[in-house]
N, C-alpha and C positions, 0 to 999 in steps of 0.2 A: 530529449535524449534518444527516443525512439528514430525522430528523423536523421540524428546524426548517424545512427548504424545502418540506416537506409542508405544514406549518402556514402557509406563506406562501399556499397556494392554498385549503386546507381552512380556512374561518373558524372551526371549533370548536378547531382547534389554533392557541396563540399562537405561529407561525414563529419571529420575532426573539428573544422571551424564550427559548424552547428553544435555539435558537441561541447565546443568550448564556451559558445553563448550562452549555454546551460549554466556552466560555472560562473560566468559573469552575472548572469540574473542571480544566481543564489548570493553572491557577494553583495548585493543591494539589500539584502536581509540584516536584521541587527540581532545577535553579535554576526560579525563577518566569520565566515567560517575557514577561510583560507588567508594565509600569511601572502603579503604581496609578492615575496619572492617566487613562491608557489607559482602565483598566477603569472609572473613575468616568464618564468622557466617554462611553462605549460604553453605560452602564447610562442615561444621560440621552437618547442617541440612540434606543435600544431603547424607553424610556418614550415619547418623543415620537413615534416612528413608531406606536406601538400606539394612541395617543390619536388621531392623524391618521386611521388607518386607520378607526377607530370613527365620526369625524366627516365625513370626505370624502364618502361615498355621500350622507348627509343633505344635506350641503351641495351636492352636484351635483344631487339631486332638487329641493331649495328654489330653486336657482339658475335652474334651467330652468322653472321656474313651478309646481312641484309643491307640494301641500298636505299636511297632517297624515296624510290618507289614502293619499296617494301614498308618504309615507315609510313608514308602517305597511304598506302594501302590499308595497313592495320589501324591507322586513325579513322578512315572513311568505314572500315570494318566494325570498329567499335561503335561508331555513330548508327549505322545500321542495325547493329546487334541491341541497341536501347529498346528498338520496336519488338524484339522477339526474346525479351528478358525472360529468364534469366540464361536461358542457354545461350542466346544470342551473344551475350555479354562475353561468354568464354569463345566461342566458336567465331564470333565476328572479327576479331582483331585477328586470330591465327588465320582464317580464310581470307582476310582483306591482304595481310602481308604476302601470304602465298601468291594470291592473284597478281599484286602488285610486282611481286619479283617475277612472275611468269611474264607479264606484260613488258617488264624491262628486260628480257631476253635472257634470264637466269635459267638454269638447268632445274629439274624437278627437286633434285636433293638439296640444293642451295635455297630453293624457295620454301621447301618444307623447314630447314633448319631457320629461316628467318621466321616462318610463321611460328615455330616453337619457340623462339627467343622473344617474339611479342607476348606470346601466352604466358610464358614464365615470368616476364616482366609485369605484366597486368596482375597475375596472381600474387606475386610478391608484394606490389604496391596495395593491392587489397588487404592484404593479410596484415601489412603494416599499419593500414589505417584501422582496421578492425582491432589490432591491439592497443593503440592509442586511443581510440575511442571506449574501448572496454576500461583502460586505467582511468579515464575521466569519469566514466559512468561509475566505478568502484569508489573513486573519492567523492562523487555526489552523493551516492547512497550513503556512504561513511559520514557524511556532513549533515544528513538530515536530522538526526537527533540533536546536533547543535542549534539548529535554526527553529526547532518546535518548541 
């Protein structure tokens, strides 16, 4: 479960899927603490959050006037930011989108808006992953007495 939370912040680790694996492992116990309907629903939630997390930074960049170069810059900035975590994870996508837009010939204002869109998208995706992983953790902790 701890790795699931780390994965919410570190983009290389898929946080909610790792947390969901914890629920699956708990299902191997007897008695099974969760109904099959709940497990299927959680699988769809985890898949949905994972897809949204990958789309929302791009959407944020484009919504704020960003171009393909801004999106690529944000992605490259995120990867570089991994090496300077935790601040790099926040500054990297913003700076990358900004630089990408400047290279693409956009004015400073448009480049800043694109960077802000990338940052907001990244933070929203991270927040969504933390909420889902927190929900999974709460269910996991709540089920511990049933399996002991």
